[in-house]
N, C-alpha and C positions, 0 to 999 in steps of 0.2 A: 504494499499499499504506499503510495506516495501522495501527499496532499500539499500542494503549494498554493496557499491563499494568504491574503493580507491579515486575516484575523487569527492565525495560529498562535497560541500562547503556551506558557509554561504550564498552565492548568490543563491544557490538552495533552501535553506530554505526561504529566502526572496521572491523568485519568487512564491513558493508554498503558503506562507503567503499572498502574494498580491492577488493571485487567490482566496483563501478562503475568504479574506476580501471583494472582489468584490461581491462574492455570499452571504456571511453571515454577513457583516458589520465587523467593527474592533473586534479583540479578546477581551474577557473579562480579560484575563491575558496574559502577555508576559514577558519572562525572557531570557536574554543572559548572560552567565557566562563564563569567559575565565580563571578562576583560575587554573584548572587542565586539560586544553585542551579547547575544545569548547563545550558548552552545551546550546542549544537554545530551547525554547518551547513557544508555543501560544495555548490558549484554547478558544473555542467557546461553547456556549450552545444555541442550536437551538430547540425550543420546548422540546421534551423529549430526545434529542440526544446531547451527549457531543462529540465534535470534538477536538482532540489533535494532534497538529503537533510538532514533536520533531526531533532535529538534535543532534547527539552525535559524537564527534570527540575526542576520548580519547587516550592518550599515557601513557603507564606505564611499569612497570617491573613485572615479575613473575619469581623470581630466576634469572637465567642468560638470560632469554628471554625478549626481548622488545615486548610489545603488542601494536598494533595500530588498534583501531576499529573506523570505521565510519558507520553511518547509518542515514537515513532520513525515518521517520515513520509517517504515518497518521492513526489515530485510530478513528473509529466511534463507540459510545457505547450508548445504550439506558439507560437513567438515571431515568426515570419516566414512568408512565403509560399514554398512549395516551387516550385523552377524546373522546369517540365515540358519 
């Protein structure tokens, strides 16, 4: 799932993290950084699957343009072989 909209907030990240925590237990790693905007991530490993939840809310400049990007992303990736 990738959601890129202007109104994504840390509350959206927290709700998604709570839902994933109910299903998969607490994340292995969690980080929230506000130094250059807002960057939050949480990672779970379930069996041979890695689940990464990320929130990006970055403001910056590119020449004369002000860039503002927000996204909430959940990625599922196989990280090992399933045992049959």
